[in-house]
Each structure stands twice: as C-alpha cells, then as structure tokens.
C-alpha positions as CSV (number, residue, x, y, z in Angstrom):
1,M,-32.6,-2.7,-0.3
2,T,-32.2,-6.2,-1.6
3,P,-29.6,-8.7,-0.4
4,F,-26.3,-8.9,-2.4
5,T,-23.6,-11.5,-3.0
6,P,-20.0,-11.0,-2.1
7,Q,-19.3,-10.8,-5.8
8,E,-21.8,-7.9,-6.2
9,L,-20.3,-6.2,-3.2
10,R,-16.8,-6.5,-4.7
11,K,-18.1,-5.0,-8.0
12,G,-19.8,-2.2,-6.1
13,F,-16.6,-1.5,-4.1
14,S,-14.7,-1.3,-7.4
15,S,-16.6,1.9,-8.3
16,F,-14.5,3.7,-5.7
17,A,-11.2,4.7,-7.3
18,T,-8.1,4.3,-5.1
19,G,-4.4,4.8,-5.4
20,V,-2.2,1.7,-5.6
21,T,0.5,1.0,-3.0
22,V,3.1,-1.6,-2.3
23,I,3.9,-2.0,1.3
24,T,7.3,-3.5,2.2
25,C,8.4,-5.0,5.6
26,I,11.1,-7.2,7.0
27,D,10.7,-10.4,9.0
28,A,12.7,-11.5,12.1
29,E,15.6,-12.6,9.9
30,K,15.6,-9.2,8.1
31,S,14.4,-10.7,4.8
32,P,12.2,-8.3,2.8
33,H,8.6,-8.9,1.8
34,G,6.1,-6.8,-0.1
35,I,2.4,-6.7,-0.9
36,T,0.1,-4.7,-3.1
37,I,-2.6,-2.8,-1.1
38,S,-5.3,-0.4,-2.3
39,S,-6.9,0.0,1.1
40,F,-4.5,2.8,2.1
41,N,-6.0,5.9,3.6
42,T,-5.0,9.0,5.6
43,V,-6.2,9.4,9.2
44,S,-4.6,12.5,10.8
45,L,-2.1,15.2,10.3
46,E,-1.3,15.7,14.0
47,P,-0.1,13.1,14.8
48,P,0.7,11.9,11.3
49,L,-1.3,8.7,10.9
50,I,-2.4,6.4,8.1
51,L,-4.4,3.2,7.9
52,W,-4.5,0.3,5.6
53,S,-5.9,-3.3,5.8
54,L,-4.6,-6.8,5.3
55,K,-6.4,-10.1,5.4
56,K,-6.4,-11.5,8.9
57,H,-4.8,-14.8,7.8
58,S,-2.1,-13.3,5.6
59,R,1.2,-14.9,6.3
60,L,2.7,-11.4,6.4
61,M,0.5,-10.2,9.2
62,P,3.1,-11.0,12.0
63,Y,5.5,-8.5,10.3
64,F,2.9,-5.6,10.7
65,E,2.1,-6.1,14.4
66,V,2.4,-3.1,16.8
67,G,5.9,-1.7,16.9
68,H,6.9,-3.1,13.5
69,R,7.9,-0.8,10.6
70,Q,6.7,-0.7,7.1
71,L,7.4,1.3,4.0
72,I,4.4,2.4,1.9
73,H,5.1,3.1,-1.8
74,V,2.6,5.0,-3.8
75,L,3.0,3.6,-7.3
76,E,3.6,5.7,-10.4
77,R,1.2,5.2,-13.3
78,S,3.7,3.2,-15.3
79,Q,4.2,0.7,-12.4
80,E,1.2,-1.5,-13.2
81,S,3.4,-4.6,-13.6
82,M,4.9,-3.8,-10.1
83,A,1.4,-3.8,-8.6
84,M,0.7,-7.2,-10.2
85,H,4.1,-8.6,-9.2
86,F,3.4,-7.8,-5.5
87,A,-0.3,-8.8,-5.6
88,T,0.7,-12.4,-4.8
89,V,3.1,-13.2,-1.9
90,K,6.0,-15.2,-3.2
91,E,9.7,-15.9,-2.3
92,N,12.5,-13.7,-3.5
93,Q,10.1,-11.0,-4.5
94,F,12.8,-8.4,-5.1
95,V,14.9,-10.3,-7.7
96,N,14.8,-8.1,-10.8
97,I,13.0,-5.3,-9.0
98,P,15.0,-2.0,-8.9
99,H,15.3,-1.2,-5.2
100,K,17.6,-0.1,-2.4
101,I,17.8,-0.9,1.3
102,L,17.2,2.0,3.7
103,A,19.1,2.6,7.0
104,S,16.0,1.1,8.8
105,G,16.5,-2.2,6.9
106,L,13.3,-1.7,4.8
107,T,13.4,-2.2,1.1
108,Q,12.5,0.8,-1.1
109,I,11.3,0.2,-4.6
110,N,12.7,2.8,-7.1
111,D,10.7,5.5,-8.9
112,C,7.5,5.6,-6.9
113,V,5.4,8.8,-6.4
114,A,5.7,8.9,-2.6
115,Y,7.1,6.9,0.3
116,Y,5.9,6.8,3.9
117,E,8.0,5.0,6.4
118,C,5.7,4.1,9.2
119,E,5.5,2.2,12.5
120,T,2.3,0.3,13.5
121,L,0.5,1.8,16.5
122,S,-2.5,-0.4,16.6
123,V,-4.2,-3.3,14.8
124,H,-8.0,-3.6,14.8
125,T,-10.2,-6.4,13.6
126,G,-12.5,-5.5,10.7
127,G,-14.4,-8.5,9.4
128,D,-12.0,-10.8,7.5
129,H,-9.2,-8.1,7.6
130,N,-7.1,-6.4,10.1
131,I,-7.0,-2.6,10.0
132,I,-3.5,-1.3,10.7
133,V,-3.0,2.2,12.0
134,A,0.5,3.5,11.7
135,K,2.4,6.6,12.4
136,V,4.4,8.3,9.6
137,L,8.0,8.6,10.6
138,Q,9.6,9.7,7.3
139,L,8.1,11.0,4.1
140,K,9.4,11.4,0.5
141,N,7.1,12.9,-2.1
142,H,7.7,13.4,-5.8
143,S,4.7,15.5,-6.8
144,E,5.9,15.7,-10.4
145,K,5.1,12.0,-10.9
146,Q,1.6,10.7,-11.7
147,P,0.0,8.1,-9.5
148,L,-1.4,4.7,-10.6
149,I,-5.2,4.4,-9.9
150,F,-7.4,1.3,-9.6
151,A,-11.1,1.6,-10.5
152,H,-13.7,-0.9,-11.8
153,S,-11.1,-3.6,-11.3
154,K,-8.7,-2.0,-13.8
155,F,-5.5,0.1,-13.5
156,V,-5.8,3.6,-14.9
157,G,-3.7,6.7,-15.1
158,L,-4.6,10.1,-13.9
159,D,-2.8,13.1,-15.4
160,L,-2.9,15.7,-12.6
161,R,-1.5,18.3,-15.0
162,E,-4.8,18.3,-16.7
163,I,-6.7,19.2,-13.6
164,K,-7.3,22.9,-13.0
165,T,-6.7,24.3,-9.6
166,S,-8.4,27.4,-8.3
C-alpha cells in the first residue's frame, strides 16, 4: 500500500454511500441549534443505541455531552437544501425552516423520513472527532418517504419502491 493524502482519503471515504441527517439540540438557554451529519450509524437494538460523530472542536459539542438530548432527523430526498443549510453552524438557523418544538424542548424539522429522539450515553475520542453513543428514547418513522443519500460528494435519491424484496 502506498501513502495517501487527507484529500485522497476523503475521496475514498466518499465511495461509501450514507444517509443524510440533521441533528438538533438546545443550549443552556434553550436556544435551538442544528448540524448536518452523515456519520450516523446504528449500534444495538437492545438497548436501542445509535452513534454519530462530531468534530472535537465544534462549538456545538458542549450540547451533546453525556445526559444531553438530541433529535436526529433522517432527511427526505427533496431536502438537499436543508442539508446544505445546516452544514454550516450559524445564528438563527430555524428562521424560514418549517419546524415545531417538541415537549422535550427540541426542535423538529418538518417532513423528514424518520426522527430519533436520543440521550447521549457516552462520548469517545476518535482522531479529530468525538464519537457520540446515544440511546433512542422516541422514534417516528415514515417508511413511505424516500431518504436523501450522499455518495461521491453528491446528494442522490434512492427510490426504494424500485428495489425488489424477497
């Protein structure tokens, strides 16, 4: 094997297609924040656990520490602009974004494929990122909707109605 650059590694990683999520949280003043994440993965059914990663030095990291709640939104294939909107952290992110506030205080973006309300159980260091392991507390799934996929550094749709099941 030959050495590779970070850019070559990024390009290689882009060959792995992933779903696209936006994760929302609230700060100590109950203000909402959101960030686009494609590093989401399932861990366990019993107990119901997921994981995702965030840059160690993200200004949002304090809101995802152990005991904090977050809402993971699986984006629908038409929500590419939503993914781009939350790809950069900015103030007043939810202006002009259709959403509602849940009883937990978390912000829920409308019309997503699935929602997982979670609580962080542990945070592990993984290179320049933190790996967040969270327990799923609530779930809403809209299996009739089609997910947004990210592959080769592009957003693509996947029509699950075309996939044959046995």
